[in-house]
Each structure stands twice: as structure tokens, then as C-alpha cells.
N, C-alpha and C positions, 0 to 999 in steps of 0.2 A: 864192652865186649860185643854187643849187638851192632854197634856202628861199624866196627872193623871186622867183625866176623871171627873174633878170637874165641875159639872153643865152642862157638855156637854159630848157626847160620846167620849171615848178615841180614838184619831186619830193621829198617828205618823206623817203623812204628814202635817197636820195643826200645830202640835207642832213644827215640823222642820221649817215650814214657819216663825212662829213668833219668835222662838229662833234665826233663821238666820237673821231676820230683826234686832233684838236687838243686835246681834253680829256685824252687819254691822255698828252700832253706837258706837262700841268700848266696849260693855259690856263683860268683860272677863268671867264672870259666864255664860253668854248666850252661849259663844263659847263652854265651857265645856259641858253644857247640850245639846246643839245642836248636839255635837259629840256623846254623849251617845244615844240620840234618833236615830242618823244615824246608829249606830251599830245594831239597831233592824230593819233596813229597807233594802230592796233590792236596789241595785244601781239604777235601773230604777225609783224607787219611790223617791229616793233622788233627781234625776234629775228633776222629776215632781215637787217636793217641791221647788227646787231652781228656776225653771221657774215661778211657781205660786208666789213666794216671789217677784221676779222681777216685775211681772205684778201688784202685790198688791202695791208696791212702786210707780210704774208708774201711777197707778190710784189714787194715794194719799189716799190709804187705804179704798177706797169706794168699797163695795161689796166683801170684803175679808173674 
């Protein structure tokens, strides 16, 4: 949704967060798409997304 802007504003950081979480569960397509999203992001934004993904998992997906 965030990658294509379906129903929400397009946001690469949030797209990266959710694709990264899916990739962490072994979804090989998610790995590919996460990497495509990352190519469109500055390294600092990728770091932000990775940190937010870890926080999201830690909070059991509440307020993500």
C-alpha cells in the first residue's frame, strides 16, 4: 500500500518497514521488493526504516 500509494500516501520509509518485516519471516518476494524500495531511498532513510521496523516488531505491531 505505501509503496504504490494505494489508499495511503506513497511513503518509501513505511513501505520499507513492512517489506522488511515480511522479509524477516522468509518471504523471498518481500526481500526483492524491499531492495527495490531501498534503491529509491537515501542511506539515512533506510537506517530510519530499519530502526522503525525493529520497534514495530518489539511493540507487537501496535502503533505502527
